[in-house]
KEBANU-675009 format. One record per residue: residue number from 1; residue in three letters; x, y, z of N, C-alpha, C, CB in turn. Coordinates in steps of 0.1 Angstrom, whole numbers, plus 2048, in hexadecimal, padded with zeros to 3 digits. Each point is the difference from the previous one (the first is absolute). Glycine has a CB too. Layout:
<sites>
   seq   type   n_east   n_north   n_up   ca_east   ca_north   ca_up   c_east   c_north   c_up   cb_east   cb_north   cb_up
   NUM    ala        X         Y      Z         X          Y       Z        X         Y      Z         X          Y       Z
...
</sites>
This chain:
<sites>
   seq   type   n_east   n_north   n_up   ca_east   ca_north   ca_up   c_east   c_north   c_up   cb_east   cb_north   cb_up
     1    met      169       D42    838       807        7F9     80B      7FB       7F1    801       804        816     80D
     2    ser      805       7E1    7F3       7FC        7F2     800      7FC       7FC    80E       810        7FB     7ED
     3    gly      7EA       7F9    813       7FB        7FB     80D      80B       7FD    80A       7ED        7F6     7F4
     4    asn      81F       808    807       80B        7FD     809      806       80D    806       805        7EC     7F3
     5    glu      7F8       820    808       806        80C     804      7F7       806    80B       80B        803     7EA
     6    ala      7FC       803    820       7F8        806     80B      7FE       80F    7FC       80A        7F0     811
     7    ser      7EC       816    7F5       7FE        80E     7FE      806       809    80A       7EB        7F9     7F5
     8    ala      81E       802    813       807        808     80A      807       80C    7FA       802        7EB     80F
     9    ala      7FF       820    7F9       807        80C     7FC      80E       7FC    7FE       7F0        80F     80C
    10    pro      817       7F8    7EB       80E        7FD     7FD      809       804    80C       7FC        802     7E7
    11    phe      80F       7F6    81B       80A        804     80A      808       80C    7FA       801        7E8     80A
    12    ser      7FF       823    7FE       808        80B     7FC      80F       7FD    801       7EE        810     807
    13    met      81B       7F8    7F2       80E        7FE     801      805       802    80E       802        807     7E8
    14    lys      7F8       804    81E       804        803     80E      7FD       7F4    80A       7FC        819     7FB
    15    arg      7F8       7E2    804       7FC        7F5     808      808       7F4    7FE       7E9        809     800
    16    trp      81A       7F4    7F3       808        7F4     7FD      80E       801    805       7F2        7FD     7EB
    17    lys      814       80F    813       80E        802     805      801       7FF    80F       805        80E     7EC
    18    glu      7F0       7F7    81B       800        7FF     80F      800       7F2    804       7F4        816     801
    19    ser      804       7E2    7F8       7FF        7F1     803      80E       7F9    7FE       7E7        800     7FA
    20    met      81F       804    7FB       80D        7FA     7FD      80B       804    80A       7FA        801     7E8
    21    asn      805       80C    81D       80A        805     80A      7FE       7F9    80D       800        816     7F5
    22    asp      7F4       7E4    80E       7FD        7F9     80C      807       7F2    800       7EA        80C     803
    23    leu      81A       7EF    7F2       806        7F3     7FF      80F       801    805       7F1        7FA     7EC
    24    val      813       7FD    81B       80E        800     805      808       7F5    7F8       7F8        808     818
    25    ile      812       7FC    7E1       808        7F7     7F8      80E       802    804       7F0        800     7EC
    26    arg      817       7F6    819       80D        802     806      80A       800    7F4       7FA        7F4     815
    27    gln      810       815    7ED       80B        801     7F6      807       7F3    7FD       802        818     807
    28    asp      801       7E1    803       807        7F3     7FE      7F8       7F6    7F8       80C        804     815
    29    asp      7E7       7FD    7EC       7F7        7F7     7F8      801       804    7F1       7F0        7FD     813
    30    leu      810       811    7EA       802        804     7F3      80E       7FD    7FA       7F0        813     805
    31    asp      81A       7EE    804       80D        7FC     7FB      801       7F1    7FC       809        812     80F
    32    lys      7F0       7E6    7F9       801        7F2     7FD      7F8       7FD    7F3       801        7FB     819
    33    leu      7F5       80C    7E4       7F8        7FE     7F4      80A       804    7F4       7EA        805     80B
    34    ile      81C       806    7F6       809        804     7F5      80C       7F7    7FE       7FA        818     805
    35    leu      80C       7E3    806       80B        7F7     7FF      7FB       7F3    7FA       80B        80A     814
    36    asp      7EA       7F1    7F0       7FA        7F4     7FA      7FF       801    7F1       7F4        7FB     816
    37    tyr      807       811    7E6       7FE        802     7F1      80E       7FF    7F9       7EC        80E     805
    38    leu      81E       7F9    801       80D        801     7FA      807       7F2    7FF       802        817     808
    39    val      7FC       7E1    802       806        7F3     801      7F9       7F7    7F6       806        803     818
    40    val      7EC       7FD    7E8       7F9        7F7     7F7      802       803    7F2       7EF        7FE     811
    41    glu      813       80F    7EB       802        804     7F3      80E       7FF    7FB       7ED        810     803
    42    gly      81C       7EE    807       80E        7FD     7FC      809       80C    7FF       7F8        7ED     7F5
    43    tyr      805       81E    813       809        80C     800      809       7FF    80B       7EE        80E     7F6
    44    ala      81D       7EA    809       809        7FC     80B      807       80C    806       803        7EB     7F5
    45    asp      804       81D    803       807        80B     806      7F7       80A    807       811        7FE     7EE
    46    val      7E4       806    80C       7F7        809     806      7FA       7FA    80D       7FB        80B     7EA
    47    ala      802       7E9    816       7FA        7F9     80B      809       800    80C       7F3        7F1     7F1
    48    arg      81A       80C    80C       80A        800     80B      802       80E    806       80B        7EC     7F6
    49    thr      7F6       81E    801       802        80E     805      7F4       804    808       80D        805     7EC
    50    phe      7E7       7F8    80F       7F4        803     807      7FF       7FA    80E       7F4        803     7EA
    51    ala      810       7F0    816       7FF        7F8     80D      80A       806    80A       7F9        7EB     7F3
    52    ser      812       81A    808       80B        805     80A      7FB       80D    805       812        7F4     7F3
    53    glu      7E6       814    806       7FC        80D     805      7F3       800    807       80C        809     7ED
    54    ala      7EB       7ED    810       7F3        800     807      801       7F8    80D       7F4        801     7E9
    55    lys      804       803    820       801        7F9     80D      7F6       7F4    800       806        816     80C
    56    gly      7FF       7E0    7FB       7F7        7F4     802      7FF       7F7    7F4       7F4        80E     80F
    57    cys      813       7F4    7E6       7FF        7F7     7F5      808       7F3    801       7FC        814     7F2
    58    gly      80F       7ED    815       809        7F4     802      808       7FD    7F4       7EF        7F8     810
    59    glu      818       7FD    7F1       808        7FB     7F6      7F8       7F9    7F5       813        7FD     810
    60    ile      7F1       805    7E3       7FA        7FA     7F5      805       7F2    7FE       7FC        816     7F5
    61    ile      7FC       7E0    80C       804        7F2     7FE      7F8       7FA    7F4       805        7FD     819
    62    asp      802       803    7DC       7FA        7FB     7F3      80B       7FB    7F7       7EC        811     802
    63    pro      816       7E2    7FD       80B        7FB     7F8      7FE       802    7F1       803        7EF     812
    64    thr      7F1       815    7EA       7FE        802     7F1      802       80F    7FC       7F0        7ED     800
    65    leu      811       81C    80A       7FF        80E     7FD      80B       805    7F6       7F6        803     817
    66    asp      816       7FA    7EC       80B        805     7F7      7FE       7FB    7F2       80F        801     814
    67    ala      7EE       7F2    7EA       7FE        7FB     7F3      7F5       806    7F9       809        7EA     807
    68    arg      7EC       818    800       7F4        807     7F9      803       80E    7FD       7F1        7F1     80D
    69    ser      816       816    7FC       804        80E     7FD      808       801    7F4       7FF        805     818
    70    ala      80B       7F2    7E6       809        801     7F5      7F9       7FD    7F3       813        7F9     80E
    71    ile      7E3       7FE    7F2       7F8        7FD     7F4      7F7       80B    7FD       801        7E8     806
    72    arg      7F9       81E    804       7F7        80C     7FE      808       80B    7F9       7F1        7F9     814
    73    glu      81A       80A    7F2       809        80B     7FB      804       7FE    7F1       808        804     818
    74    ala      7FC       7F0    7E5       804        7FD     7F2      7F4       802    7F7       811        7EF     808
    75    ile      7E3       80C    7FB       7F5        802     7F8      7FC       80E    7FE       7F8        7EA     807
    76    glu      808       81E    804       7FB        80E     7FF      80A       808    7F8       7F4        7FD     816
    77    gln      819       7FF    7EA       80A        808     7F9      802       7FA    7F2       80B        805     815
    78    gly      7ED       7F1    7E7       801        7FB     7F2      80A       7F6    7FD       7F7        816     7FA
    79    arg      80F       7E5    811       80B        7F5     7FE      7F9       7F3    801       812        80F     80A
    80    ile      7E7       7ED    7EB       7F7        7F5     801      807       7F3    800       7EF        80D     7F5
    81    glu      81C       7F2    803       807        7F3     7FF      807       7FD    80E       804        804     7E7
    82    glu      801       807    81F       806        7FE     80D      7F5       7FC    80A       811        812     7FB
    83    ala      7E3       7F4    804       7F5        7FC     809      7FD       7F1    7FE       7F6        817     7FF
    84    met      809       7E4    7F5       7FD        7F2     7FD      80B       7F7    806       7F3        807     7EB
    85    asp      81A       7FD    813       80B        7F9     806      7FF       7FF    80F       80E        807     7ED
    86    arg      7EE       804    819       7FF        800     80F      7F4       7F7    804       80A        817     801
    87    ile      7EB       7E9    7F8       7F5        7F8     803      804       7F1    7FF       7F0        811     7F8
    88    asn      817       7EC    7FE       805        7F2     7FE      809       7FC    80B       7FD        802     7E7
    89    asp      80C       807    81D       80A        7FD     80A      7F8       7FE    80E       812        80D     7F4
    90    tyr      7E4       7FA    80E       7F8        7FF     80C      7F8       7F3    801       7FF        819     801
    91    asp      7FA       7E5    7F4       7F7        7F4     7FF      7FC       7FE    7F2       7F8        803     818
    92    pro      80E       7F4    7E0       7FD        7FD     7F2      7F1       7FC    7FF       817        7FA     7FC
    93    ala      7E3       801    80E       7F2        7FB     7FF      7F6       80C    7FD       806        7ED     80F
    94    ile      7FE       81F    7F5       7F7        80B     7FF      7FE       803    7F1       808        80A     815
    95    ile      803       7F5    7E3       7FF        802     7F1      7F8       7F5    7FA       815        80D     800
    96    asp      7EE       7E7    804       7FA        7F4     7FA      7F1       7FF    803       815        7F4     803
    97    ala      7E7       811    809       7F2        7FE     804      7F7       80D    7FE       808        7F0     811
    98    ser      7FE       81B    7E9       7F9        80C     7FF      801       806    7F2       804        805     818
    99    pro      7F4       7F6    7DF       800        805     7F2      7FD       80F    7FF       7FA        7E9     7F8
   100    leu      7FD       81C    811       7FD        80E     7FF      80C       808    804       7E9        7FB     806
   101    val      81F       801    804       80C        807     803      80A       800    7F5       7FD        7FA     818
   102    val      805       7FB    7E1       809        7FF     7F5      7FC       809    7F5       805        7E8     806
   103    phe      7EE       818    7F7       7FA        808     7F5      802       80F    803       7EF        7EE     7FB
   104    lys      80E       816    811       802        80E     804      80E       805    7FF       7EC        7FE     80F
   105    leu      81D       7F9    7F5       80E        804     800      805       800    7F1       804        7F6     816
   106    gln      7F8       801    7E2       803        800     7F2      7FA       80C    7F9       801        7E7     800
   107    gln      7F3       81D    804       7FA        80C     7FB      808       80C    802       7E9        7F6     804
   108    leu      81D       80B    808       808        80C     804      80D       7FF    7F7       7F7        801     818
   109    arg      80F       7F3    7E6       80B        7FF     7F7      7FD       805    7F2       809        7ED     80E
   110    leu      7EB       80F    7ED       7FC        804     7F3      7FF       80F    7FF       7F4        7EA     7FD
   111    ile      806       81C    80D       7FE        80F     801      80E       807    7FF       7EA        7FD     80D
   112    gly      81F       7FD    7FB       80E        805     800      806       800    7F2       803        7F9     817
   113    met      7FB       7FC    7E1       806        7FF     7F3      7F9       80B    7F7       804        7E7     803
   114    ile      7EF       81B    7FE       7F9        809     7F8      805       80E    803       7EC        7F1     7FE
   115    arg      816       812    80F       805        80D     804      80E       803    7FA       7F3        7FE     816
   116    asp      815       7F8    7E9       80D        801     7FB      801       800    7F0       808        7F5     815
   117    gly      7EC       80A    7E5       800        800     7F1      804       7F3    7FA       805        818     802
   118    arg      7FB       7DD    805       803        7F3     7FB      7F4       7F9    7FB       814        7FF     80F
   119    gly      7E5       806    7E7       7F3        7FB     7FC      801       7F2    7FB       7FA        817     7FA
   120    asp      810       7E5    7FD       800        7F3     7FB      803       7F6    80B       809        809     7EA
   121    glu      800       7FB    81F       803        7F7     80C      7F3       7FE    808       819        808     800
   122    ala      7E0       803    802       7F4        7FF     808      7F5       7F6    7FA       804        818     807
   123    ile      7FB       7E9    7EC       7F6        7F7     7F9      805       7F2    802       7FA        812     7EF
   124    ser      812       7EB    80F       806        7F3     801      7FE       7FB    80E       811        804     7EE
   125    phe      7F2       804    81C       7FF        7FD     80E      7F1       7FC    803       814        80F     806
   126    ala      7E3       7F9    7F6       7F2        7FE     802      7FB       7F2    7FB       7FC        819     800
   127    gln      809       7E4    7F3       7FC        7F4     7FA      806       7F4    807       7FE        80C     7EA
   128    thr      80F       7F5    81B       807        7F5     806      7FC       7FE    80F       813        805     7F0
   129    his      7EC       806    817       7FE        7FF     80F      7F2       802    805       818        807     801
   130    met      7E0       801    7F7       7F3        804     806      7F4       7F9    7F9       80B        816     806
   131    ala      7F7       7E6    7EE       7F5        7FA     7F8      7FB       7F3    807       809        80B     7EB
   132    thr      800       7EE    81A       7FD        7F3     806      7F7       802    80D       815        7F6     7F7
   133    his      7EE       815    810       7F8        803     80C      7F2       804    7FC       815        807     80C
   134    gly      7EA       801    7E9       7F4        804     7FB      7F7       7F5    7FB       80A        815     7F9
   135    lys      7FC       7E1    801       7F8        7F4     7FB      7FB       7F8    80C       80E        7FF     7EB
   136    ala      7FB       7FF    81F       7FC        7F9     80C      7F7       807    809       816        7F5     7FF
   137    asn      7EA       818    801       7F8        809     808      7FA       80B    7F8       80E        7FB     814
   138    pro      7E7       802    7E5       7FA        80A     7F7      7FD       80D    806       7F6        7ED     7F4
   139    glu      808       813    819       7FC        80D     806      80C       80A    800       7F0        7F4     80F
   140    leu      81C       807    7EE       80C        808     800      802       806    7F2       80A        7F2     811
   141    leu      7EF       809    7E5       802        805     7F2      7FE       80F    7FE       7F9        7EA     7F9
   142    pro      7FC       81C    80D       7FE        80E     7FE      80C       809    806       7E8        7FC     802
   143    ala      81E       7FF    809       80C        808     805      80C       7FF    7F6       7F8        7FB     818
   144    met      80A       7F9    7E2       80B        7FE     7F7      7FD       809    7F4       804        7E9     808
   145    glu      7F0       817    7F3       7FD        808     7F4      801       80F    802       7F0        7EE     7F9
   146    glu      80C       816    813       802        80E     804      80E       804    800       7EB        7FF     80E
   147    thr      81E       7F8    7F7       80E        803     801      806       801    7F2       801        7F5     816
   148    ile      7FC       801    7E1       805        800     7F3      7FB       80D    7F8       800        7E6     800
   149    ala      7F4       81F    804       7FB        80C     7F9      808       80C    802       7EA        7F6     803
   150    leu      81F       809    807       809        80C     802      809       802    7F4       800        7FB     819
   151    leu      803       7FA    7E0       809        802     7F4      7F9       808    7F5       80A        7EA     805
   152    ala      7EA       819    7FC       7F9        807     7F5      802       80F    802       7EF        7EE     7FE
   153    phe      816       817    80D       801        80E     803      80F       804    7FE       7ED        7FF     811
   154    pro      815       80C    7E7       80D        805     7FD      807       804    80D       7F9        807     7E9
   155    ser      7FF       7FF    820       806        805     80C      7F7       7FC    80C       80A        814     7F4
   156    leu      7FC       7E6    816       7F8        7FB     80B      7FB       80C    809       80E        7EB     800
   157    asp      7F8       821    7FD       7FC        80B     808      7F1       804    7FC       818        808     801
   158    asp      7E5       7F5    7F2       7F2        803     7FC      7F7       7F4    800       80A        811     7F2
   159    cys      7FA       7E4    814       7F9        7F3     800      7F5       801    80B       814        7F3     7F8
   160    pro      7DF       809    804       7F5        801     809      801       7F4    80A       7F2        80B     7EF
   161    leu      816       7EB    80F       801        7F5     809      809       803    80C       7FC        7F0     7ED
   162    lys      801       81B    81A       809        804     80B      800       7F7    80C       7FB        817     7F9
   163    gly      7FB       7E1    809       7FF        7F8     80C      80C       7F6    801       7E8        802     7FE
   164    ile      81B       7F7    7F7       80A        7F6     801      80E       806    7FF       7F0        7EF     7F6
   165    leu      811       81E    806       80D        806     7FF      804       807    80D       7FC        803     7E8
   166    ser      7FB       7FE    822       802        808     80C      808       7F8    80A       7EB        80C     7FC
   167    gly      81B       7FB    80D       806        7FA     80C      7F6       7F9    808       812        811     800
   168    ala      7E2       7F3    800       7F6        7FA     808      7FD       7F1    7FC       7F5        816     803
   169    phe      80D       7E8    7F0       7FF        7F2     7FB      80B       7F7    805       7F4        809     7EB
   170    arg      818       7FC    815       80B        7F8     806      7FE       7FE    80F       810        80A     7EF
   171    glu      7EA       800    818       7FD        7FE     80E      7F6       7F5    802       805        818     804
   172    glu      7F1       7E8    7F2       7F5        7F6     801      806       7F2    7FE       7F0        810     7F7
   173    val      819       7EE    7FF       806        7F3     7FE      809       7FC    80C       800        804     7E7
   174    ala      807       806    81E       809        7FD     80C      7F7       7FB    80C       811        812     7F8
   175    ser      7E4       7F5    80A       7F7        7FC     80B      7FA       7F2    7FE       7FB        818     804
   176    leu      802       7E4    7EF       7FB        7F3     7FD      80B       7F6    803       7F1        809     7EE
   177    val      81B       7F9    80E       80B        7F6     802      802       7FF    80F       80B        806     7EA
   178    asn      7F5       805    81D       802        800     80F      7F5       7F8    807       80B        816     7FE
   179    ser      7E9       7EC    7FE       7F5        7F8     806      801       7F1    7FE       7F1        815     7FD
   180    ile      813       7E8    7F7       801        7F1     7FC      80B       7FA    808       7F7        804     7E9
   181    ile      814       803    819       80B        7FB     808      7FB       7FE    80E       811        80C     7F2
   182    leu      7E8       7FD    814       7FB        7FE     80D      7F6       7F4    801       802        819     804
   183    arg      7F6       7E6    7F2       7F6        7F4     801      808       7F3    7FF       7EE        80F     7F5
   184    thr      81D       7F1    803       807        7F3     7FF      806       7FC    80E       805        805     7E8
   185    gln      7FD       805    820       805        7FE     80E      7F5       7FF    80A       815        80D     7FA
   186    tyr      7DF       7F2    801       7F4        7FF     809      7FF       80C    809       801        7E7     7FF
   187    arg      802       824    7FC       7FF        80D     807      7F5       808    7FB       819        800     804
   188    glu      7E2       809    805       7F5        809     7FC      806       80A    7F6       7F4        7FE     817
   189    ser      805       803    7DD       806        809     7F6      7F9       80E    800       805        7EB     7F2
   190    glu      7F2       817    816       7F9        80D     801      803       806    80E       7ED        7F8     7F1
   191    ser      817       815    80E       804        806     80D      7F3       804    807       815        809     7F6
   192    lys      7ED       7FA    817       7F4        804     808      7FB       80D    7FC       80A        7F4     813
   193    leu      7FF       815    7E8       7FB        80D     7FB      7F8       7FF    7F4       814        80A     80A
   194    glu      7F0       7ED    7ED       7F8        7FE     7F4      7F2       7FB    804       814        7FB     7F2
   195    tyr      7EC       7FB    817       7F3        7FB     804      7F7       80B    806       80B        7E9     805
   196    leu      7FB       81F    803       7F8        80B     807      7FB       80A    7F5       80D        7FD     815
   197    met      7FA       805    7E1       7FC        809     7F5      7F4       7FA    7F9       817        808     7FC
   198    lys      7E9       7EB    802       7F4        7F9     7FA      7F4       800    809       810        7F2     7F3
   199    val      7F3       80D    81A       7F5        801     809      7FA       80E    800       80A        7EE     80F
   200    leu      7FE       81C    7EF       7FB        80E     7FF      7F7       802    7F4       815        808     80B
   201    val      7F0       7F3    7EA       7F8        801     7F4      7F2       7F9    801       815        801     7F3
   202    trp      7EC       7F3    813       7F3        7F8     802      7F7       807    80A       80D        7EB     7FB
   203    gly      7F9       81A    810       7F8        807     80A      7F9       80C    7FB       810        7F7     811
   204    gln      7F7       811    7E7       7FA        80C     7FA      7F5       7FC    7F7       816        80C     802
   205    thr      7EC       7EA    7F6       7F5        7FC     7F7      7F4       7FB    807       811        7F9     7F0
   206    glu      7F1       7FF    81B       7F4        7FC     807      7F9       80B    808       80C        7EA     802
   207    leu      7FC       81F    804       7FA        80B     807      7F9       80A    7F7       812        7FD     811
   208    ser      7F3       804    7E3       7F9        809     7F6      7F2       7FC    7FD       816        804     7F6
   209    lys      7E7       7EF    80C       7F2        7FB     7FE      7F6       805    80B       80A        7EC     7F4
   210    arg      7FC       819    817       7F8        803     80B      801       80F    805       803        7E8     807
   211    ala      807       81F    7F5       802        80D     804      809       808    7F7       7FD        7F8     818
   212    ser      803       815    7E9       809        809     7F9      80A       805    809       7EE        807     7F0
   213    phe      81F       7F8    80C       80B        804     80A      80C       804    7F8       7F7        7F0     811
   214    pro      813       816    7F5       80C        803     7FA      808       7F4    7FC       801        816     80C
   215    lys      804       7E9    7E8       807        7F4     7FB      80E       803    7FC       7EA        7F6     7F8
   216    ile      81E       800    808       80D        800     7FA      7FF       7FB    7F2       80C        7FD     816
   217    glu      7F4       80C    7E0       7FE        7FC     7F2      80E       7FD    7F9       7EB        80D     800
   218    asn      81F       7FA    805       80D        7FE     7FA      809       7F9    80B       7FE        815     7F1
   219    leu      804       7DF    80D       808        7F8     80A      80E       804    801       7F0        7ED     7FD
   220    thr      815       81A    7F9       80E        804     800      802       80C    80A       803        7F8     7E8
   221    thr      7F4       811    818       801        80C     809      7F9       7FE    80D       801        80E     7EC
   222    gly      7F5       7E9    814       7F8        7FE     80D      7F8       80C    804       812        7F1     807
   223    glu      7EB       818    7EF       7F9        80C     804      7F1       7FD    800       811        80E     7F5
   224    leu      7E8       7F7    816       7F2        7FE     801      7F8       80A    7F7       803        7F9     818
   225    val      7F3       802    7E2       7F8        808     7F7      7F2       802    806       80D        7F8     7EC
   226    asp      7EE       814    815       7F3        803     805      7F5       7FA    7F8       809        816     809
   227    pro      7EC       7E5    7FD       7F5        7F9     7F9      7FB       808    7F4       7FA        7F5     815
   228    ser      806       819    7EC       7FB        808     7F5      809       801    7F4       7F4        80D     811
   229    asp      819       7EF    7F1       80A        801     7F5      804       7F2    7FB       808        815     80B
   230    gln      7F2       7E1    7F9       804        7F2     7FC      7FC       7FD    7F2       7FF        7F9     818
   231    arg      809       7FE    7E2       7FC        7FB     7F3      7F3       7F9    800       818        7FE     7FA
   232    arg      7E1       803    7FC       7F3        7F9     7FF      803       7F3    7F8       7F2        815     801
   233    gly      805       7E1    801       802        7F4     7F9      803       7F4    809       807        80D     7EC
   234    thr      7FD       7E8    80E       803        7F4     808      80D       801    807       7F3        7F3     7F0
   235    glu      80F       804    819       80D        7FF     807      80A       7F8    7F9       7F3        802     815
   236    ser      80A       7FA    7DF       809        7F7     7F9      80E       806    7FE       7EC        7F6     7F5
   237    glu      815       818    80B       80D        806     7FE      80A       7FD    80B       7F4        812     7F4
   238    asp      806       7EB    818       809        7FD     80B      7FF       7F1    803       7FD        817     80A
   239    thr      808       7E1    7EE       800        7F2     802      80C       7FC    808       7F4        7FC     7EA
   240    glu      80C       7F7    81A       80C        7FB     807      80D       802    7F8       7F1        7F0     80D
   241    met      80E       80E    7E6       80C        801     7F8      805       80E    800       7F8        7ED     7F2
   242    gln      7FE       81D    80E       804        80E     800      806       803    80D       7EE        806     7F0
   243    ala      80D       7F5    81B       806        802     80D      80E       7FC    800       7EA        7FD     80B
   244    gln      819       7F7    7F0       80E        7FB     800      809       808    7F7       7F7        7E9     805
   245    ala      803       81B    7F0       808        809     7F6      804       80D    807       7F5        7F5     7EC
   246    asp      801       811    81A       803        80D     807      80A       7FF    80B       7E9        807     7FA
   247    leu      816       7EE    80D       809        7FE     80B      80E       7FE    7FB       7EE        7F5     80E
   248    thr      813       803    7E7       80E        7FE     7FB      806       80D    7FB       7F9        7E9     7F9
   249    arg      7FF       81F    800       805        80D     7FB      804       809    80B       7F1        7FE     7EC
   250    ser      807       802    81F       804        808     80B      80D       7FD    806       7E8        802     805
   251    phe      81A       7F1    7FD       80D        7FC     806      80B       800    7F7       7F3        7F2     80F
   252    ala      80B       80C    7E4       80A        801     7F6      807       80D    800       7F4        7F0     7F2
   253    his      805       81B    810       806        80E     801      808       801    80C       7ED        809     7F3
   254    trp      80F       7F0    818       807        801     80D      80D       7F8    800       7EA        804     80B
   255    val      815       7F0    7F0       80C        7F7     801      80A       803    7F4       7F2        7EF     80B
</sites>
């Protein structure tokens, strides 16, 4: 045990849950957190439905919501050219000022060509539209090379590069585009719920230095794990990035 860790007896699951049950959290506060997440992330239809059914949420006033929602939907459904047209219609400066956004969208277009078996077109597209981004931003080269590597596999079903082929990758790109649109409007691009998830991860990490207690190890399920059953090792598995990824996956199934 390090000098920073206390030798106090671990909190039992029973004691921990009793303490949690003593906390009073109002339902309308939870509803507002959820609605804030849906609006910030650009889920327009779900946000309006939720607001109409939840008490105390009030009317949604966000002039960017419908545009962001349409862009998100186009990206998540693989309609990348439509998404880029919508971004340009909304604000051409976003494309001009965000090389990472352009690269990620072009990467999704390239993946679509490879999925459709258009190998020669994919190579030409990468050389014409993506190579310049790689030269200007060397940190993007590995992602481009990984995408081109998809051409080496006869079947993408057996491809080990599942990450960039998944729907989760499109959701990641959609969230990136959404956050940049918000920032161009000088708006907060992180929802209150995301912030609280990060605080949870940080708080558990700090408290672990001083005591043993039931933790939430899987942020998707929110299930408490008894101290005797917890993973051993560092807390690096539950980083802020993991918190955001888990939160996005959780809501993606719901919306």
